[in-house]
C-alpha positions, 0 to 999 in steps of 0.5 A, spaced: 261 848 374 265 841 375 268 840 382 275 839 381 277 839 388 281 832 390 277 828 395 281 824 400 282 817 397 285 811 401 292 811 402 296 806 398 298 800 403 304 798 398 310 802 396 310 802 388 315 797 385 321 800 381 326 798 376 330 794 381 325 790 382 323 788 375 331 787 374 331 782 380 326 777 377 330 771 374 326 770 367 327 777 365 335 776 367 335 769 363 331 773 357 336 779 357 342 774 358 340 770 352 339 776 347 346 779 350 349 773 348 346 772 341 348 779 340 355 778 342 356 772 338 353 776 332 358 781 333 364 776 334 362 773 328 362 779 324 369 781 327 373 775 327 370 771 321 368 776 316 
C-alpha cells in the first residue's frame, strides 16, 4: 500500500504574500490606471459624442 501520512516538512520562513501586496506594486497600478482611463475615455466618447 502507499504511505499517505504526511511527514514533518520544513516550516515556511516567510508569510505568503496576498492581493494587497500585488496591488501595492507601482507597475501594476500604472497599468490598471492606463486601462481604466482608456475605458473611461471610451465611455465618455460614447455618451457625449455619439
